[in-house]
C-alpha angles and dihedrals in degrees: 000000000000089000091057092049092049092048093049091046091051093048091049091049092051091047090050092051091048099044107031116097111258095242089059090052091052092049094042093048091048089050090051091050091049091049091049091051092046095059103017100057096050090045090050092051090049091048092053092046092050093045090050090052095046094046089051091049092056093039094244101116111125130178112275094019090141093066091071106010097165090062087066096055088090090067092060125093122226094273091051092050090049090050095055100034101086094049092043092053094043092049091049090048090051090052090050092051090050090052091047091051091049090051091051091048089050092052089048091052092049091050093049122099091268092073126198107349097203106066 
């Protein structure tokens, strides 16, 4: 059943991108990007703060841990993983919504009167 729902959702999304006026795509994509920033950035900050705390608690904090924070998840115990998981997932979802909005804006720009800008 989930496959049918995903297929229908994908077809509706493609139809929307093909049929919606390009200004709506620009506005909708910008709104998606703003929404992603509004909840994704605070969640990302919270995730990094919680990860910093939990890595310190288990004695696994190393210099430069923030460059690849997910590599340090393996050092956490179950309670540490549970502490960071909601913020991690919400921040990742926010990033995904930002990327989706950027894609929709890109489609809107390509469908505008300017046409394909690379050739």
